[in-house]
C-alpha positions as CSV (number, residue, x, y, z in Angstrom):
1,X,-2.8,22.5,0.2
2,X,-2.0,19.5,-1.6
3,X,-0.9,17.7,2.0
4,X,-4.4,18.0,3.1
5,X,-5.9,16.9,-0.3
6,X,-3.9,14.1,0.2
7,X,-4.8,13.3,3.6
8,X,-8.4,13.5,2.2
9,X,-8.2,11.3,-0.3
10,X,-6.6,8.5,1.9
11,X,-9.5,8.9,4.4
12,X,-11.8,8.1,1.3
13,X,-9.8,5.2,0.5
14,X,-9.1,4.0,3.6
15,X,-12.4,4.3,5.6
16,X,-14.4,1.8,3.0
17,X,-12.2,-0.7,3.2
18,X,-12.2,-1.3,7.1
19,X,-15.5,-2.2,6.6
20,X,-14.7,-4.1,3.4
21,X,-11.8,-6.5,4.8
22,X,-11.7,-6.0,8.4
23,X,-7.9,-6.8,9.5
24,X,-9.1,-9.0,12.3
25,X,-10.3,-11.7,9.5
26,X,-7.9,-11.0,7.5
27,X,-5.5,-12.3,10.0
28,X,-7.7,-15.1,11.4
29,X,-6.1,-18.1,12.2
30,X,-9.4,-19.7,13.1
31,X,-8.1,-23.4,14.0
32,X,-4.8,-24.6,14.9
33,X,-4.2,-26.6,11.8
34,X,-1.8,-26.8,9.1
35,X,-4.3,-25.4,6.8
36,X,-4.9,-22.6,8.9
37,X,-1.3,-22.0,9.4
38,X,-0.2,-21.8,5.8
39,X,-3.5,-19.8,4.7
40,X,-2.3,-17.3,7.4
41,X,1.0,-16.5,6.5
42,X,-0.1,-17.0,2.7
43,X,-2.1,-13.9,3.3
44,X,0.9,-12.4,4.9
45,X,3.0,-12.7,2.4
46,X,0.7,-11.7,0.0
47,X,-0.5,-8.6,1.8
48,X,3.6,-7.7,2.1
49,X,4.0,-8.1,-1.8
50,X,1.3,-6.1,-2.6
51,X,2.4,-3.5,-0.4
52,X,6.0,-3.6,-1.9
53,X,4.0,-3.5,-6.0
54,X,1.7,-0.8,-4.7
55,X,5.2,1.3,-3.4
56,X,6.6,0.5,-6.8
57,X,3.4,1.8,-8.9
58,X,2.9,5.0,-6.7
59,X,6.4,5.9,-7.3
60,X,6.0,5.1,-11.3
61,X,2.8,7.3,-11.4
62,X,4.9,10.4,-9.6
63,X,7.6,10.0,-12.1
64,X,5.3,10.1,-15.1
65,X,3.5,13.2,-14.1
66,X,6.6,14.8,-13.5
67,X,7.9,14.0,-16.8
68,X,4.5,15.2,-18.3
69,X,4.6,18.4,-16.5
70,X,8.0,19.1,-17.8
71,X,10.5,17.6,-15.0
72,X,14.0,17.1,-16.9
73,X,15.7,14.8,-14.2
74,X,13.7,12.8,-12.0
75,X,15.6,11.0,-8.7
76,X,14.2,8.2,-6.9
77,X,15.8,7.7,-3.4
78,X,14.9,7.4,0.2
79,X,16.8,8.9,3.0
80,X,15.0,7.1,6.1
81,X,11.6,9.1,6.9
82,X,10.7,10.2,3.4
83,X,11.2,9.1,-0.1
């Protein structure tokens, strides 16, 4: 049941974003000038850094709620497919 709720929440977040920020527009280089290439690389770096920051904040929220609801020891880890 929790996984179903997570999928529904993800869809509720992702679907509106498709219409707000089209991925094709995010990485459109337009012309091949130096400025266009710089902006392309900048957008990619911002997306990459933002994704990493989001993952860290997401896991910290998990830890906060685990602590609130009684976890005595919280372990973070990554085993290849699941965190």
